[in-house]
C-alpha positions as YAML, in Angstrom:
chain: A
units: angstrom
residues:
- id: 1
  name: MET
  ca: [-32.62, 8.37, 15.93]
- id: 2
  name: ASP
  ca: [-35.93, 7.75, 17.75]
- id: 3
  name: SER
  ca: [-35.99, 11.33, 19.01]
- id: 4
  name: LEU
  ca: [-35.71, 12.57, 15.44]
- id: 5
  name: HIS
  ca: [-38.54, 10.64, 13.84]
- id: 6
  name: SER
  ca: [-41.16, 13.33, 14.41]
- id: 7
  name: ALA
  ca: [-38.88, 16.19, 13.41]
- id: 8
  name: ILE
  ca: [-36.53, 15.05, 10.68]
- id: 9
  name: TYR
  ca: [-36.13, 12.50, 7.97]
- id: 10
  name: MET
  ca: [-32.92, 11.41, 6.29]
- id: 11
  name: ALA
  ca: [-32.02, 9.68, 3.05]
- id: 12
  name: VAL
  ca: [-28.77, 8.18, 1.80]
- id: 13
  name: HIS
  ca: [-28.18, 8.19, -1.93]
- id: 14
  name: ARG
  ca: [-25.55, 6.41, -4.00]
- id: 15
  name: GLY
  ca: [-24.03, 8.73, -6.55]
- id: 16
  name: THR
  ca: [-21.30, 6.64, -8.20]
- id: 17
  name: ASP
  ca: [-19.33, 3.53, -7.31]
- id: 18
  name: ASP
  ca: [-16.92, 5.69, -5.32]
- id: 19
  name: GLU
  ca: [-19.22, 8.08, -3.47]
- id: 20
  name: VAL
  ca: [-22.48, 8.39, -1.56]
- id: 21
  name: TYR
  ca: [-24.31, 11.45, -0.34]
- id: 22
  name: MET
  ca: [-26.89, 12.14, 2.35]
- id: 23
  name: SER
  ca: [-29.81, 14.54, 2.45]
- id: 24
  name: PHE
  ca: [-32.21, 15.44, 5.23]
- id: 25
  name: GLY
  ca: [-35.32, 17.52, 5.66]
- id: 26
  name: MET
  ca: [-38.24, 18.25, 7.97]
- id: 27
  name: PRO
  ca: [-42.02, 18.00, 7.68]
- id: 28
  name: ILE
  ca: [-43.85, 21.30, 7.18]
- id: 29
  name: ASP
  ca: [-45.20, 21.31, 10.73]
- id: 30
  name: SER
  ca: [-41.62, 21.08, 12.10]
- id: 31
  name: PHE
  ca: [-40.26, 24.24, 10.49]
- id: 32
  name: ALA
  ca: [-40.33, 25.99, 13.86]
- id: 33
  name: LEU
  ca: [-37.43, 23.77, 14.94]
- id: 34
  name: LEU
  ca: [-33.87, 24.80, 14.17]
- id: 35
  name: ILE
  ca: [-31.96, 21.74, 13.01]
- id: 36
  name: ARG
  ca: [-28.49, 21.57, 11.53]
- id: 37
  name: MET
  ca: [-26.23, 18.79, 10.35]
- id: 38
  name: LYS
  ca: [-22.46, 19.01, 10.23]
- id: 39
  name: ILE
  ca: [-19.63, 16.70, 9.21]
- id: 40
  name: ASN
  ca: [-16.18, 17.18, 10.69]
- id: 41
  name: TYR
  ca: [-12.84, 16.48, 9.02]
- id: 42
  name: LEU
  ca: [-12.86, 12.90, 10.37]
- id: 43
  name: GLY
  ca: [-16.16, 12.15, 8.64]
- id: 44
  name: LYS
  ca: [-18.27, 12.13, 11.82]
- id: 45
  name: VAL
  ca: [-21.87, 13.23, 11.23]
- id: 46
  name: ASN
  ca: [-23.63, 15.30, 13.91]
- id: 47
  name: ILE
  ca: [-27.26, 16.42, 13.87]
- id: 48
  name: LEU
  ca: [-28.08, 19.15, 16.37]
- id: 49
  name: ARG
  ca: [-31.23, 20.96, 17.51]
- id: 50
  name: TRP
  ca: [-31.31, 24.50, 18.87]
- id: 51
  name: ASP
  ca: [-32.51, 24.61, 22.47]
- id: 52
  name: ARG
  ca: [-34.28, 27.97, 22.78]
- id: 53
  name: ASN
  ca: [-34.44, 27.83, 26.57]
- id: 54
  name: MET
  ca: [-30.74, 27.12, 27.10]
- id: 55
  name: SER
  ca: [-29.54, 28.91, 23.94]
- id: 56
  name: VAL
  ca: [-27.28, 26.01, 22.99]
- id: 57
  name: TRP
  ca: [-27.14, 23.40, 20.24]
- id: 58
  name: GLU
  ca: [-28.28, 20.01, 21.58]
- id: 59
  name: ALA
  ca: [-26.79, 16.90, 19.97]
- id: 60
  name: LEU
  ca: [-29.52, 14.57, 18.70]
- id: 61
  name: TYR
  ca: [-27.57, 12.10, 16.62]
- id: 62
  name: THR
  ca: [-23.91, 11.22, 16.08]
- id: 63
  name: GLU
  ca: [-22.49, 8.64, 13.71]
- id: 64
  name: PRO
  ca: [-20.20, 6.83, 14.12]
- id: 65
  name: ALA
  ca: [-21.14, 6.82, 17.79]
- id: 66
  name: HIS
  ca: [-17.91, 5.11, 18.87]
- id: 67
  name: GLU
  ca: [-14.32, 5.55, 17.68]
- id: 68
  name: CYS
  ca: [-14.12, 1.83, 17.00]
- id: 69
  name: ASN
  ca: [-16.70, 2.26, 14.24]
- id: 70
  name: GLU
  ca: [-14.71, 4.90, 12.36]
- id: 71
  name: TYR
  ca: [-13.28, 3.95, 8.98]
- id: 72
  name: ALA
  ca: [-10.17, 1.74, 9.30]
- id: 73
  name: TYR
  ca: [-9.90, 2.62, 13.01]
- id: 74
  name: CYS
  ca: [-8.43, -0.78, 13.87]
- id: 75
  name: GLY
  ca: [-5.86, -0.65, 11.07]
- id: 76
  name: PRO
  ca: [-4.86, -3.42, 8.62]
- id: 77
  name: TYR
  ca: [-6.07, -6.90, 9.61]
- id: 78
  name: GLY
  ca: [-7.73, -5.52, 12.74]
- id: 79
  name: PHE
  ca: [-11.47, -5.47, 13.37]
- id: 80
  name: CYS
  ca: [-13.87, -3.73, 15.70]
- id: 81
  name: ASP
  ca: [-15.50, -6.25, 18.05]
- id: 82
  name: ASN
  ca: [-18.96, -5.05, 19.11]
- id: 83
  name: ASN
  ca: [-19.87, -8.20, 21.05]
- id: 84
  name: GLY
  ca: [-18.62, -6.93, 24.41]
- id: 85
  name: THR
  ca: [-19.95, -4.23, 26.71]
- id: 86
  name: SER
  ca: [-17.47, -1.79, 25.18]
- id: 87
  name: PRO
  ca: [-16.43, -2.05, 21.50]
- id: 88
  name: THR
  ca: [-12.72, -2.65, 21.05]
- id: 89
  name: CYS
  ca: [-10.17, -3.52, 18.37]
- id: 90
  name: ARG
  ca: [-8.89, -7.07, 17.95]
- id: 91
  name: CYS
  ca: [-6.59, -8.85, 15.53]
- id: 92
  name: LEU
  ca: [-7.86, -11.53, 13.17]
- id: 93
  name: ASP
  ca: [-6.93, -15.10, 14.10]
- id: 94
  name: GLY
  ca: [-3.38, -15.80, 12.96]
- id: 95
  name: PHE
  ca: [-2.38, -12.15, 13.43]
- id: 96
  name: GLU
  ca: [-0.90, -10.09, 16.25]
- id: 97
  name: PRO
  ca: [-0.61, -6.33, 16.96]
- id: 98
  name: LYS
  ca: [2.11, -4.62, 14.94]
- id: 99
  name: ASP
  ca: [2.66, -2.09, 17.73]
- id: 100
  name: ASP
  ca: [2.17, -3.83, 21.10]
- id: 101
  name: GLU
  ca: [2.74, -0.70, 23.17]
- id: 102
  name: GLY
  ca: [0.41, 1.40, 21.06]
- id: 103
  name: TRP
  ca: [-2.25, -1.32, 21.16]
- id: 104
  name: LEU
  ca: [-2.20, -1.34, 24.97]
- id: 105
  name: ILE
  ca: [-2.93, 2.41, 25.18]
- id: 106
  name: GLY
  ca: [-5.60, 2.42, 22.50]
- id: 107
  name: ARG
  ca: [-3.62, 3.40, 19.39]
- id: 108
  name: PHE
  ca: [-4.72, 0.87, 16.80]
- id: 109
  name: SER
  ca: [-3.93, 2.61, 13.50]
- id: 110
  name: GLN
  ca: [-0.93, 0.37, 12.69]
- id: 111
  name: GLY
  ca: [-3.19, -2.67, 12.88]
- id: 112
  name: CYS
  ca: [-1.95, -6.24, 12.92]
- id: 113
  name: ILE
  ca: [0.63, -8.43, 11.18]
- id: 114
  name: ARG
  ca: [0.76, -12.14, 10.45]
- id: 115
  name: LYS
  ca: [2.26, -14.48, 13.02]
- id: 116
  name: LYS
  ca: [3.51, -16.76, 10.24]
- id: 117
  name: VAL
  ca: [4.31, -15.95, 6.62]
- id: 118
  name: LEU
  ca: [2.02, -17.57, 4.06]
- id: 119
  name: ARG
  ca: [3.51, -20.51, 2.15]
- id: 120
  name: CYS
  ca: [0.77, -20.78, -0.49]
- id: 121
  name: SER
  ca: [1.80, -24.15, -1.99]
- id: 122
  name: GLY
  ca: [-0.40, -26.37, 0.16]
- id: 123
  name: GLY
  ca: [0.69, -24.70, 3.37]
- id: 124
  name: ASP
  ca: [-2.30, -22.37, 3.73]
- id: 125
  name: THR
  ca: [-5.87, -22.84, 4.84]
- id: 126
  name: PHE
  ca: [-8.95, -20.61, 5.16]
- id: 127
  name: LEU
  ca: [-10.56, -19.68, 8.46]
- id: 128
  name: ASN
  ca: [-14.28, -18.86, 8.59]
- id: 129
  name: LEU
  ca: [-15.15, -15.70, 10.54]
- id: 130
  name: PRO
  ca: [-18.95, -15.35, 10.87]
- id: 131
  name: ASP
  ca: [-21.00, -12.18, 11.40]
- id: 132
  name: MET
  ca: [-18.43, -9.86, 9.87]
- id: 133
  name: LYS
  ca: [-18.80, -6.53, 8.13]
- id: 134
  name: ILE
  ca: [-16.81, -7.21, 4.98]
- id: 135
  name: PRO
  ca: [-13.55, -5.30, 4.40]
- id: 136
  name: ASP
  ca: [-13.19, -2.46, 1.94]
- id: 137
  name: HIS
  ca: [-11.65, -2.75, -1.56]
- id: 138
  name: PHE
  ca: [-13.12, -6.06, -2.69]
- id: 139
  name: LEU
  ca: [-13.28, -7.48, -6.20]
- id: 140
  name: HIS
  ca: [-16.66, -8.76, -7.40]
- id: 141
  name: ILE
  ca: [-16.23, -11.99, -9.40]
- id: 142
  name: ARG
  ca: [-19.25, -12.72, -11.58]
- id: 143
  name: ASN
  ca: [-20.85, -16.05, -12.43]
- id: 144
  name: ARG
  ca: [-19.36, -18.08, -9.59]
- id: 145
  name: SER
  ca: [-21.01, -20.51, -7.18]
- id: 146
  name: PHE
  ca: [-19.81, -20.67, -3.57]
- id: 147
  name: ASN
  ca: [-17.42, -23.55, -4.29]
- id: 148
  name: GLU
  ca: [-16.12, -21.82, -7.41]
- id: 149
  name: CYS
  ca: [-15.62, -18.64, -5.41]
- id: 150
  name: ALA
  ca: [-13.59, -20.53, -2.79]
- id: 151
  name: SER
  ca: [-11.53, -22.23, -5.51]
- id: 152
  name: GLU
  ca: [-10.92, -18.89, -7.24]
- id: 153
  name: CYS
  ca: [-9.27, -17.58, -4.08]
- id: 154
  name: ARG
  ca: [-7.52, -20.80, -3.07]
- id: 155
  name: ILE
  ca: [-5.53, -21.14, -6.30]
- id: 156
  name: ASN
  ca: [-4.51, -17.47, -6.30]
- id: 157
  name: CYS
  ca: [-1.68, -16.86, -3.82]
- id: 158
  name: SER
  ca: [-2.39, -13.13, -3.82]
- id: 159
  name: CYS
  ca: [-5.98, -13.70, -2.63]
- id: 160
  name: MET
  ca: [-6.12, -12.87, 1.08]
- id: 161
  name: ALA
  ca: [-9.82, -13.58, 1.69]
- id: 162
  name: TYR
  ca: [-13.16, -14.31, 0.06]
- id: 163
  name: ALA
  ca: [-16.83, -14.07, 0.95]
- id: 164
  name: TYR
  ca: [-20.07, -15.17, -0.65]
- id: 165
  name: ALA
  ca: [-21.87, -12.04, 0.47]
- id: 166
  name: ASN
  ca: [-25.55, -11.14, 0.36]
- id: 167
  name: MET
  ca: [-25.26, -8.52, -2.37]
- id: 168
  name: SER
  ca: [-26.70, -10.10, -5.51]
- id: 169
  name: THR
  ca: [-27.18, -7.66, -8.41]
- id: 170
  name: ARG
  ca: [-29.80, -9.78, -10.12]
- id: 171
  name: ALA
  ca: [-32.37, -6.98, -10.03]
- id: 172
  name: ILE
  ca: [-29.94, -4.75, -11.93]
- id: 173
  name: ASP
  ca: [-28.15, -7.01, -14.39]
- id: 174
  name: GLY
  ca: [-29.55, -10.50, -13.81]
- id: 175
  name: ASP
  ca: [-26.38, -11.66, -12.03]
- id: 176
  name: ASP
  ca: [-26.91, -13.93, -9.01]
- id: 177
  name: THR
  ca: [-23.20, -13.94, -8.19]
- id: 178
  name: ARG
  ca: [-22.20, -12.94, -4.68]
- id: 179
  name: CYS
  ca: [-18.50, -13.84, -4.89]
- id: 180
  name: LEU
  ca: [-16.15, -11.24, -3.41]
- id: 181
  name: ILE
  ca: [-12.39, -11.63, -3.12]
- id: 182
  name: TRP
  ca: [-9.63, -9.49, -1.62]
- id: 183
  name: THR
  ca: [-6.13, -9.41, -3.12]
- id: 184
  name: GLY
  ca: [-4.70, -6.70, -0.88]
- id: 185
  name: THR
  ca: [-4.67, -5.66, 2.75]
- id: 186
  name: LEU
  ca: [-7.88, -6.31, 4.70]
- id: 187
  name: ILE
  ca: [-9.10, -3.08, 6.26]
- id: 188
  name: ASP
  ca: [-12.22, -1.56, 7.84]
- id: 189
  name: MET
  ca: [-13.68, -4.72, 9.37]
- id: 190
  name: GLU
  ca: [-16.20, -5.13, 12.15]
- id: 191
  name: LYS
  ca: [-17.78, -8.04, 14.02]
- id: 192
  name: SER
  ca: [-21.43, -7.22, 14.48]
- id: 193
  name: ILE
  ca: [-23.93, -8.42, 17.07]
- id: 194
  name: GLN
  ca: [-26.68, -7.89, 14.47]
- id: 195
  name: GLY
  ca: [-25.29, -10.43, 12.03]
- id: 196
  name: GLY
  ca: [-23.13, -10.06, 8.96]
- id: 197
  name: GLU
  ca: [-21.29, -12.08, 6.35]
- id: 198
  name: SER
  ca: [-19.02, -15.10, 6.65]
- id: 199
  name: LEU
  ca: [-15.52, -13.97, 5.77]
- id: 200
  name: TYR
  ca: [-12.94, -16.62, 4.87]
- id: 201
  name: ILE
  ca: [-9.36, -15.42, 5.46]
- id: 202
  name: ARG
  ca: [-6.17, -17.11, 4.28]
- id: 203
  name: ILE
  ca: [-3.83, -18.11, 7.12]
- id: 204
  name: ASP
  ca: [-0.93, -20.48, 7.61]
- id: 205
  name: LYS
  ca: [-2.20, -24.01, 8.17]
- id: 206
  name: LEU
  ca: [-0.23, -24.28, 11.42]
- id: 207
  name: ASN
  ca: [-2.18, -21.33, 12.86]
- id: 208
  name: GLY
  ca: [-5.47, -22.55, 11.51]
- id: 209
  name: ASN
  ca: [-5.40, -26.13, 12.75]
- id: 210
  name: ARG
  ca: [-2.78, -27.32, 15.22]
- id: 211
  name: ARG
  ca: [-4.53, -30.68, 15.47]
- id: 212
  name: THR
  ca: [-3.99, -31.21, 11.75]
- id: 213
  name: TYR
  ca: [-0.34, -30.30, 12.25]
- id: 214
  name: THR
  ca: [-0.07, -32.87, 15.03]
- id: 215
  name: VAL
  ca: [-1.58, -35.61, 12.90]
- id: 216
  name: GLU
  ca: [0.45, -34.77, 9.81]
- id: 217
  name: ILE
  ca: [3.84, -34.26, 11.51]
- id: 218
  name: VAL
  ca: [3.96, -35.83, 14.97]
- id: 219
  name: LEU
  ca: [2.07, -39.04, 14.18]
- id: 220
  name: PRO
  ca: [4.42, -40.16, 11.36]
- id: 221
  name: VAL
  ca: [7.42, -39.51, 13.61]
- id: 222
  name: MET
  ca: [5.91, -41.60, 16.42]
- id: 223
  name: SER
  ca: [5.03, -44.37, 13.97]
- id: 224
  name: SER
  ca: [8.61, -44.50, 12.70]
- id: 225
  name: PHE
  ca: [9.91, -44.66, 16.27]
- id: 226
  name: LEU
  ca: [7.56, -47.53, 17.18]
- id: 227
  name: ALA
  ca: [8.54, -49.39, 14.02]
- id: 228
  name: PHE
  ca: [12.20, -49.01, 14.99]
- id: 229
  name: LEU
  ca: [11.48, -50.44, 18.46]
- id: 230
  name: CYS
  ca: [9.64, -53.42, 16.97]
- id: 231
  name: ILE
  ca: [12.50, -54.18, 14.59]
- id: 232
  name: GLY
  ca: [14.97, -53.95, 17.48]
- id: 233
  name: PHE
  ca: [12.85, -56.30, 19.60]
- id: 234
  name: ILE
  ca: [12.55, -58.86, 16.79]
- id: 235
  name: TRP
  ca: [16.29, -58.70, 16.09]
- id: 236
  name: SER
  ca: [17.04, -59.14, 19.82]
- id: 237
  name: CYS
  ca: [14.81, -62.24, 20.04]
- id: 238
  name: TRP
  ca: [16.36, -63.71, 16.89]
- id: 239
  name: PHE
  ca: [19.90, -63.09, 18.18]
- id: 240
  name: ARG
  ca: [19.17, -64.76, 21.55]
- id: 241
  name: ALA
  ca: [17.63, -67.74, 19.77]
- id: 242
  name: LEU
  ca: [20.87, -68.23, 17.83]
- id: 243
  name: ILE
  ca: [22.92, -68.19, 21.05]
- id: 244
  name: VAL
  ca: [20.70, -70.81, 22.70]
...
């Protein structure tokens, strides 16, 4: 947008909870320029300037600039990772591509599916994903602290994720609450290099912490085995003592 600063200004307005609209204009001394803005059927915004010498429309600004930034481009439970040299779609931890072949050739619309089905009753945990653009379709829970927000999601098996996002409405209604929860499919996510929110997603405990699984399952089994060996050794010594 740097090339537009001297010729055009833009403003984004919120109309209702379900819609936003954009307006743009030019300073009086820029009226000699021919500028137009268009939006295609995919929702991509293009701002163009008429090049009088070449008699063509020159693209000045396009948003989203990359397919990965389009709405829900990575599908359910997929997110756009902007940390690499080229943005790409990835699955959340604990998930895998629903369509492996499509994923390999850049078709991400089917998104990702869970590797393990949620068990809910003590079998789930929450994984912290930092610097995330929060998913669409959240529910704002009022008057909750961070711990209360986490508990609200933890005890509700239909809650797929929660975030204590930086979106307080105190200036509007005096509410400091920033608790957001998701009870449906997570969609339209992005990992940003410019920072974002910490998103806590519900996953199977086995996916979230294999070390915990090892301690809770393998260690008791090994302890029982060692106890059995000790009992056998003591019994063997006692039996030999009787023979002598």
